[in-house]
N, C-alpha and C positions, 0 to 999 in steps of 0.2 A: 541482290539475290535472295529469294525466299527459301527458308530452311524448313524442312519437315523432319520429324524424328519418329521414334517408336510410338506405337499405340499400345497402351496397357489397359487392362480390364479390371474394374472394381465393382462391387455390388452395392447398390444404394436403393433402399425402400423396395427390395425385391426385384429391382431391374439391374441388368448389367450395363454399366456406364463406361464409355471409353474416354480416357483422358489423353489428350495429345500433348506429348512432352516436347515442346519447342517454344522458343521465345517469340511472343507476338508483340509487334509494335502496336500498342493500343493506349487509350487514355483510361486510366483507372479513376473513376469518379466516386465522390463520397456519397452522393445520393442522387439517383436518377430522377428526372421529372416523370410524373405518373399521370396518365390520362385514362379515363374509364368511360365505357359506353357500350354500344352494341345495337343489334337489330331487334331480336326478340326482347320485349320489355323496354324498348326505348322510352316509352312514356313514363317509366319509373323515375327517370331523371327529373320529372316535373314535381316530384313529391319531396319537399324539403327534408322530412324525417328520414328518408332513405339514405341521405348523404351528409347530414349535418357535420359530423366529426371529420369525415373525409375532406369536405370542402374547407372546414375551419382550419385544417392542418396543411392546406395548400394543394389539395388534390384538384386535378383539372378534368375537363370534359372532352370526350371524343364522340363524334357523330359520324355514323356510317350513313350514306345517303339513302340506302334502301330503308333503314330504320326510320329515318326522318320523313321520307315521303310516304311510305306505305304502312307504318306502324305507330304513327304519332298523330294525334288530332291537332287541329289548329290551336285549340285552347291549350293543349299540352305544350305545343311549340312556344306559345307566348309565355307560359309559365317557366319553361326551361331557359328561355332567353333572359328573363328577369332574375331567376334564381342563380344562374351561373354567370351573371354579368361581370363579376370581378375576378373570374377565373380564366385561365388560358384555354383556348379551344383548338383542338385538332380535328380536321375534317377529311374523310376518305371519299374519293370520287372514282367513278368508272372512267373508261377510256375508249375512244373510238379513233382508229387509225385514220390519219389524213383528214380528220374533221376537226376544225378549230373553232367551231361556234356552238355546237349542241351542248356539250358538257359545260362549256364556259357560261353559256346563257343560263343553264340550269343552276350553276353555282350562284350567279347574280340573283336570280329570282328566289332561290331557297335561303340564301345566307346574307349576301350583301344588302339585299332589300330590307332585311330585318336589323341591319346595323351590326351584324356579326363580322368581326375581323379575326380571322383564324391566325393562330401563331404559326401553324404550318398546315399544308395540304399534302396528302399522300394519295397517289393515283395508281390504281390497279392496271398497270400498262402491260403486264405479262399475261399470256394465256397458253393453253396447251399447244397452240399452233402459232404463237407469236412471241418473238423476242423483239422488243421495240427498236425501231430504227433511230439512230442518234439524232439525225436531222429532224425527223418527225417529232421526236421528244422535245427538242429545243423549240420548235415552232409551237408545240402544245403549251409549253411553259409560257412563252411570250404571249400567246393568245389569252391566257388567264390575266396576265398583267394588262393587256390591252383592254380587257373588259372591266378593269377597275380594281383588281386585286393589288394591294400595296406591293410595289416592286421589292420591298425588303422581306416579304413573306416567302420563305422557302417552299418549293414545291418538289416533293421527293417522289422517286419511283418506288412503288411497293414491290419488293422482290418476292415473287411467288414461284420463281423458276425452280428452285430446289425442291418444291413440294409436288411438282407435276409429274405424273407417271411417264410422260414422254421424255423426261430428262433425268429422273433421280437415280437411274443406274449409271449415268455417265458423269456424275458430279466430279469425280477425281480427275477428269480431263477438262473441266470447265470451272476451275477456281477463278474468283474475281481477280486475283493477282496475276492470272495468266490471260485474261480476256480483255482486249483493248476496248471492245464495245461496251462491256459492263462498266469498265473504269470511266469511259466517256459519259455514260449516263449519270454516274454518280458525280463526276466533276461538273457536269452541266447544272446539277441541282445543289451542289455543295453538301450532299449527303444522300442517305437512303433509309427506308424502313424495310425490315425483314420480317416476313410473316412466318412465325415458328410456333405452331401449336405444340405445347409440351408433350401431349399424348402422342402426337405423330413423331416427335423427336425420339422418345423412348422406343417406339415401335421400330423406327429406322435403325437406331444404333444397335439394336438386339436382333436385327434381321440376319438370317444365315448367309445372305449374299454380302461379301465384304465390300463390294462397290456401293451398295445401299448404305452400309455403315459409314461411308465417307460423308454422309449428311452432317455429322459432327464436325469433321475437318473443314467442310465447305463453309459452315456458319462461322467458325473461328477465323478462317481466312478472310471472309468478307468483312467482318468487324475489324480485324487487324489491319487489312489493307486500307480501309476507309479512314481509320483513326491515324494511321501512319502518314496520311496525306492531309491531315487536319480537317477531315470532313465529319459531319454529324451522323450518328447512327441511332436509329430507333428500332425497337423490336416490338412487334405485335404478338401478344400471346392470346390464344383463344382456346375454347374447351374441346373442339372436335367431339370425341366420344368419351371425355373424361367423366362426365356426370358429377357425382359427389366427391370424386377424387381429384377434381380440377385444381383445388388450391394446393393439395399435397404435391401433385406433379409439377405445378408451376413453381412451387418453392424449391423442389429438387433441381429443376432446370435453372433457376436463377442462381442457385448455389454453384452449379457447374460453371456458369459464366463467371461468377466471382472467383472461383478457384483458378481460372485461366486468365485472369486480368482482362476479361472481355466484356465487362458490363457496358451497356449502351449509354447514350446520353439521355434517352427517354424510353419509357415503356408505355405501350398501349395495351389495356386489358379490355377485351370486347368479345362478343359472340357474333357469328355470321348467320345464325339460324333464323328462319322465318316461322318456327313453330310457335304455337300458342303459349305465351308465358305461363299460363295457369298449369300447364302440364310439362313444361320444359325445365329441367333441373338447373340450367345455367343461364337463366334470364338475367337482364341487367340488375333487377332485384333491389337489394338493400345492403348496407355496409355491415350488417350484423350476421349475415349468412355467408360463411366462407366460400361456398362454391358458386355464389352469385358473382357477377362481374364487379359490382361495387364492393362486395365483401372481400373478394380476392385482391382488389386494388387497395382496400384498407389494410389488409395484412401485409401487403408489399410495402405500404407506407409506414406502418408502425413496427412490424417485427422483422422483415427481411432487409429493410433499409433504415436502421435506427438513425435517429438524428445525430448529426455530427456533434462532437463535443464543443463546448463553448467555455471561454474564460479559464482554460486549463493551461498548465505549464508543462512542456515536454522537454526532455533532455536527450542530447545525442548519446547513443550507446555504441555506435559502430565507428571506430576511428577511420579517417579518410573516406567517410561516406559522403554521398552527394546530398546537397541540401534539399533537393526536390523529391527524394525517395522516402517512402514511409519506413523502409527497413533501417534507415539511418537513425530513427528516433524511437523512443519507447512508446510507440503509438501505432495503431493499425491504419492510420490515416496519413496521407501526404499532408504537408504543412497547410494549416487552415487559417484563414483570415480572422477567425474568431479566437485563436489561441496564440500563446507566446512560446518561444523556443530559446534554449540556452545550451551552451557547450563549453567544456574545457578540453575538448579533443580537437583534432584536425578535421575541419569541415571543408568540403570542396564545392565550388560552383561547377555547373556543366561548362563545357567548352564553347557551347553555342549560346545565342541569346536566351536569357532565362530571367524570371522574376521570382524571388522567394515568396512563397505563398502565405507565410505566417504573418501574424499581426506585428510581431517584433522578433528580432534575433539578437541575442546578447552573447558576446564573446568574452568569457571570463579569463582570469589569469591561467596561463598554460594552454589556452585555446588558440586556434588559428583559423582564420577564414582565408582559404587559398583561392584566389581569383584566377580562374584558368581559361578565361575567354581569349581567343586569338582571332586574327583576321577581321578585326573590327567589331566582333560580337561584344555584347554588353551584358554583364550580370547586374541586376537591379535588386537592391534590398531597401524597401521603403521605410524601414524603421530599424536600422542597425545600431546597436548599442555596444560600445567598446568599454568593457569593464576590466581592463588589465590585460586583454589578449593582444593578438598580433594580426594585422592585415598583411597578406603575403602574396607577392606576384608568383603565381602557382605553377606555370608551365611555359615551355618554349624557349627558343634562343633568338635573339634579335627581334623580340616581339614586345608589344604593349598589351598587358592585361587591363581591362577596363571595368570599373565599378561605378554604378550610378545609384540614385535614391537619396537617402538621408543617413547621416552618421552622427551619433551623439557620443562625445568623448566624456565618459564619466570619471575615469581614472587614467593614469599614465598609459599610453598606448605606443606600441612599436609598429611601424609600417616598413616592411622589408622588401627590397628588390633583390636582384641576383645578378652576378657577373662572374665570368671565368675567361681565361685566355682563349680557350677553345670555342666556347659557346657564345661569347659576347654578352651583351646586356639584356636583361629582362626587366622592362619598365612596368610601372604601375600608374595608371591614370585614375584619379578620383574625381569623377564628375558629380558625386553626391554633394548635397548641401551639408556642410560640416558645422556642428554646434558643440557646445560644452566648454569645459575649462581645464581639463587635464593636459599633461604634456603629450605631444606627438613627436616621437623620435624616428626620423627617416634614416634607414641604415641598410646594410647588406652584410653577408657573411665575410666578404673580402673588403678590407678598408680601401683598396684601390679601385673599387667598383666605379664603372662609368655609367651606371644605370640612372634613370630619372624617375623621381616621384613627381608626377604632374598633377597639380591641383587647379581646377578650372572654374568652380562655381562662384560667380560674382556675388551671389547672395549669402555667402558663408557668414555666420555670426560667431564663429569659434573665437573664444577669448582666453585661451591658454597660452602655450608656448610651442612653436615649431622648432625642432632641433634637427639640424642637418649633420649627421655623423659620417655618412659615406654616400657617394653619388651626388647628384644634383637635385636639390629641392627647387622645383620650377613651378612658379605661379603664373598662370596664363593671363591674369589681370590682377590689379591691385585689390579688388574686392575679395578675391579668393583667399587672401590672408586673414580675412575677418578683422577682429580688433586685437589679435594676438601679438605677443612678442615673438622675436626670431633669434635663435642662437646658431651660429655656424662654428662647428668644432674643427679640430685640427685637420681632419680629412674631409670636411664637408664643403659643399658648394651651394650657392644661392643665386637664383635669378628670378626677378619679378618683372613681368612684361606690362608695366603700367606705372603711373605716378602714384606711388604708395604714400598715403598721408594719413597716419593714425596718431599723430602727436596729441590731438585733442582727446584721445582715449588712453593716453599714457604709454603707447607702444614703445618698446625698447628693442634695439638691435645690438647683439653682442657677437663679436667676430674674433676668432682665434688668429693670432699673429703667427701663421704657419705657412711654410712654402707650399703645402698641399691644399690649403684652403683657398676658396675663390668666392668673390662676391661681384656679380656682373650687374652694374647699375643700368647698363644699356644707355639709351638716350633719354632716360626718364629722370624725373625729379622726385626724390623721396623726402619725406618729412617725418622725423621720429622725435619722441620726447627725450630719449637717451640713446647714446651710442658709445659703446666701449670697443676698443681695438686692442687686443692683447691686454696689457696692464694699464692702458691709457683710457681715461674717461674723457671723451672728446668734448671740448667746450661748445657752448652754443655758437651757432654760426652756420654758414653754408659752405660746403667743401666739394671740390672736384676729386676724382679718384686719386690723382697724383698727390694732392694735398693730404689725403688720408693715408696713403702709403708712406708718405714722409714721416708719419708719426710712429711707424713700426719698423721692423727689420725685413719685412717681406712685402712684395707688391701683390697684395691680395685683391685690391679693388680694381675693376676695369670698367670701361664705358665712358661715354662722353657726357653723361648726365651729372646730377649733383645729389648730395645728401645734406639736408638741413636738420640741425639739431636744435630743438626749441623746448621751452618750458611747457609743462602740462597746464592746460586750461581746463578747469572743472566743467563737467558736462551736465546740462539740464535738459530733460526730455519732456516734450509735450505729452500730456496724459489725458487730455479731453479730446477724444478722437471722433471721427465721422463727420459731424457738422462743422461748418466754417466757423473759425474762431479768430478774433483780432489779436495780433501779437502783444498788444499792450495790456491784455487781461492777465492779471497775475495768476489767477486760479487755474489757467490751462497748463501751467508748467508744474513739474513735480516738486519744485521747491516753493511753490505758491508765492513767488516774487515776480514783479515785472522785470523784463530783461534788462541786463546791465553789462558793461564791458568786461567784467571779470569772468564771465561764463561763455562757453560755447553751447549753442542750443540745437537740439535735434528734433526734427519732425519725422516720426516713424511712419510705417505703413498705416494707411487710413487717416492719418493726420491731415487736416485741411486748414492751413494758416493763411490769414489775409493781413495785408498792411492796412493801416488806417486810411480813410479818404484824404485827399489832398497830398501835399508834400510830406514825406516822412522818411526817417532814417532808422534802420534797425539798430538798436543800441547794443546788441550783443557783440562779443568778440568775433563770432562766426555763426552762421546758420547752416546746419547740415540737414539735407533732405534725403531720406532713405527711400529705397524702392517702395512704391505704393503711397508715398507721401506727396502732398501738394502745397504749393505756395502761389497765392494770388497777389499781384501788385495792382494798385488802384489809383496811382497818381495820373491825372489827366493832362495831356499835352496842351490842350487849348486853354487851360487855366495856368499854364506855366508850371505845373506841378509834376513831380516825379517821385517814384519810390526808390530809395537807395539802400542797398544791402552790400556792405563793403567786403564781405568775405562769404559769399554764397557758394556752398559746396553741394553739388548734386551727386550723391554717392550711392553707387551700387544698384541703380535702376536696371531692370531687365525688360525685355519685350513683354514678358508675361506679367511683370509687376513694375511698371515704369514710374519714374519720378514725373510729376506734372508741374510745369511752370506756366501760369495762366494769366491772361488779361482779365482783371477782376470786376470791372464795373463799366456801365455806360453803353450807349448805342451811338453810332456815328462819331466815335471818339477814338483816341489813341492813348493806351495806358503805357507808361514809360518806366523802365527799370534802369537804374544807374548803379555804379559800384564795380564789383568784380564777381565773375561767375567761373566756377571750375566744375566741369562735368566729366566724370570718368565712367559713366554708365549710360543707360538708355533713358532719355528725357523727352517728354512731350512738350512742345511749345504750342499752347492752346489759345487760339483766338475764339471769336464767337460771331454768330450771324443769326439774324431773325429777319422777318419781312420788313421790319422797320429800318434795318441797316446793319452794318458790321461793327464789331468791336475789334480794333486793330491793336497791335502791340509793337513797341519799339524797345530794343535792348541796346542802350548806350554803354552798358558796362563792358569792361574788358572781359573777354571770354578765353579760357584756356581749357586744357584737358584733351582727352583722346576718345571720348565716348561718342554717343549718337544723339543728335537733336532731330526730333520728328515733328515737323510743323504741320498742324492740322486744326480742325474745328469739328464740332459735333454734327454739323449739317453739311451734306455734300454740296449744297447750293451756296456755300459761303463765298463772299467776295472780300473777306478781310485780308489784310497784309500783315506779315511778320517782318519788321524791318530791323536789320542788324547794321549798326552804323559806326562802330568803333574801329578805326583803321589799324589799331595796334593789337588786334586779336591774334592769339597764338594757337587757337584751337586746331587740333590736328586729327580729329576724328571724321565723322560723317554727318553732313547736313542732308535731311530728307524732307522734300516738299510733298506733302500728301494732299492737303486741301488749302485753298487760298494761295496767295502769292508770297513767296519767300524773297525778300528784297535785301540786297547788300548795297549800301550806299558808296562803297569803294571796294576795290579788290582786296585791300588789306583787311576788310571786315570778314572776309571768308576765312582768314588765317591760312593754315597749311592743310586744310581739310578737303576731302572729296565731297561731291554733291550728287544726290540722286533725286530725280524728278519722277514722282509716281503718276499713276493714271489720271488723277484729278488735280495734280499739283502744278504750280507755275513758278517761274524763276526770273529774277532780274538781277544783274550785277552792273552797277553804274560806274563803269571804268574798264580799262584794258586788263582783264584778268589773265595774268601770265605767271602761274605758279612755277616755282623753281624746283619743287619736289614731285615725286611720281604720284600725283593725285589723279582722280578719274572723274568724269562727268557721265552719268548714266541717265538716260531720258526714256520714259515710256512712250511707245508709239501709240498714242491715244488721242482721240479727238478732243478730250477734255484737258489734256496737258498743254503747257505753253512755256516757251523759253524765249525771252526778249533779249536779243543781242544788242539792241539799240544801234548806235553808230560805232560800236567798239570792236576791238579785236581781242578775242580770247585765244590763248595758246595753251592747250591742255594736252598732257602726254597721252591720256587714254580716254577715248570717247566711245560709248555704246548707245545706239538708238534702237529701242526695241530689242530684237535679237541680233542686230547687226553691229559688229565691232568695226569701227571706221579705220580705214588705212590712213597712214600718215599723209598729210596734205593740207591744202587750204580750201575751205568750203564756204560758199555763199549761202544765204538763207534759202534761196530757191534750190540749190543743190542738196542742202540738208533735207528739205521737205520732200524732195524727189525720192529719198530713201525710205519714206514712210508717209505718215499723215502730215498735215500742215501744222506742225508743232512749233516751228521756229518763226520769229518775227524780227523786224528791224532791218537795218541796212549794213550791219557789221559783218564780220567774217569770223569763222572758227578755224583755227590752225590746230591740227591734230599731230601729236608727236612732240618730242623734245625740241623746243625752238632753237634755231641757230641765230645768235645775235647778229645784228647788221654790222657791217664794216664801218668803223669810225674814220672818216676822211678829214684831212686837215689841209689848210692853205694859208700861207703867210703873205700879207700884203698890207701896205699902208700902216705899218706898226701894229696891226691886229692879227690875231690868230683866229681863223674861222674854222669851226667844226661843222661837219654835215654827215647825216646818215639817212638811210633810205626808208626806214619803216617807222610808223607811229608806235606809241606805247612805251617809249624810252625817254629818259631824261639824262642830262649831262651833269656830272658831279666833279668836284675838284678837291685835291688834298695838297696843302702847302707845308705840312708838318712832317712829311716822311711817311712812307707806306706802313711802317711799324706802328704808327700812332693810331691808325684807323679813323682819323678825323676827316671824314668826307663830308662835304656840304654841297647843296644844290647850287649850280651856277644860275644866276638870274636870267630868266628867259630861256633856260636850258631844256624846257619841256617840248620845244618845237625846233626842228631843223630848218635852216642852218642857224647857228648862233656864233657871234663874234666876241672875242675876249681880248681885253687890253692887259697883257701880262704886267703884274706889279711886283712879283717876287722872282728871286733868282731861280727857284726850283719849284715846279708844280707838276702834279700828276692829274690826269683826267681819265674819266671812265663813263661808259653808258650803263645805266641799270634799267631794268624793266620797272614800269610804274605799277 
């Protein structure tokens, strides 16, 4: 609902001005963009001295088509195009109803043919007898684009409705906020320009007719409505009959807009007069004469819109103020990207999506940043510095307040959620990249709080200590912990959804032996340098939850995973970055020593590490590759060579900053990697292709982790293959085939992971892939994609082809291809859904026990040491039904397992 209030009268420069006292939804801007031009004296724009300072300080040009065609010579046009080439252009065009060629052709010949690309076009589509039809207006806009205007160029309607004698006594019944046709015109263009000669403005608001005085209200309503919808507003000021008072009247009018928070996004300063500029007071003129168009624009540029402050520090002065409002700070400006902001008061984010506008925001001791977003909205602070203050979940019940951006922890910081019996939990999710080294204490006012502090950025570099005092400290992935220690207090709880391994950085975990404490390992494997449980310093080794609980008085640890406690290995970091460097070169490491087994080695972002040619073994204890880092392996299979890295950790890669693992040399060759690989982030597996042939890669290393492998090459034409051949892989994340062929030489090589085949990717699995966990196969319905089933049977719980989710059942290749393009090949079958094992049938005869089953992809195993032993072995010939066994033991157990 639009609210209107009282109108009061004040005297300004001899004129009575009416101020509308109601709240406008508008965008208050620091400095409007300014364009200058006009009809009379348009040729003045060709003279550099007329606008040197105005152009130098960012002033822009505005061309009225009448001035361009009738009042400017060809030589002047050439000079204007050259002189204003690096400034933005605005162009005003006329309008002909239901004619979509004449004006557009004129625009092409006048402007596009000279290489002029306008930043915006504004069209005079109103007249005393015409309010534009919305459909006609939309066709008009499209016609400009069809003639070659860049489709990103906005084309605005010039609103002159309010100035015309046929309408100006009825403005109070025709506000923009009340007229759907006006709104549709603005929405079709993404904005509007409003023609408001200041001289006319003051005549109207001082008119004896109160309806004519509504000119003021109509203008503010139009600006307010457009800004409330996120649209652009421009205002054209022109002299009318101002003569030498033009600049004074314009200044007074601009101040009224400022007082009402109704400044537009840009101003146009121009005249419409065709008078001879030698006798016309308000010609385009020069920047030194205030009542000329360039002079008025120059005053607007220097005096009425002073430059925004730069490199200043502003402090919060209003407690519980919003971070986006100028009134919150000791500044007349909303937060600026050129300035820094600091507070020791309680500062609030808006409840909807918002971005803090300042260069940095520092929360000092005693200060709070109250994050008040709900319903999925996000507050973003791109450079938040915690200098002893508190991050606070600011509002709502059973909600999650969300913060994004970056957070630097300079000194000890508190992050507080909220909980009560009646309202429930108020969680806080930190999506920001967290850095720094002070302590972060997660807490709430009630020690029994069930709230969660959710930390999710996999690229966190925080190196201090996380402390869980109350509620659950929940990390969405292992990378979100950074390299920090963790302490769980008596009422604290901890959960890390990933394989946390920071032993090489000396990370320690300390847990209170308390009935109210909780550490959920989940199904993950954690590795820490030190672990203390209550008063017990846990010795080196690998422990299940029950084993850890046995060391204390309380069952604090839960989950099926493990915690390994190990000695700290010193870390050496690659510090020659960018270009490819061989790992044997001592000077590329920050200790200037060639790698040795006593150190762990880190390849940071932009590091590009290569193995030597031929067979080689990385001599370090481990090699950690961080997001943005790259490792190339160069051992060639045809020479019997391989690159071996026995503890390769691909840590913290993201889609925006992935780890890269690449085949490093040769054409028509296979580069081989052996050892062990652990991937907990986003990693690119990179092959290579040229017209001379492909560079393939083979990974024989054991692969673990729960990240993503994205198999690709730089060329879309690649024919390379990425072969994964270790049947003992435990990888449980996601394989993605983007380019080339992703080949698994056995089902075990897939691990427990899902697979996605993208639009140019291909997939082969050489065996009966029958995962026992809830994995998925997703295949793009693309002519360039390919999945070769061979002669095998794949049994996958969840399958999607294109946008089609397959129902449970058994599908042949032809049936699969009937669902989309010819993506699948081979003679095998795809079983969708959790497979039902075949019935194992037995028959005794001739002293032999014969086993038979109906489906392929299974093998028979035997155990003669009792079920508790777990000593199962394959029965010879047991991979094909039927198989006969001559019993040799008194007791034996048999089973079928999927291959």
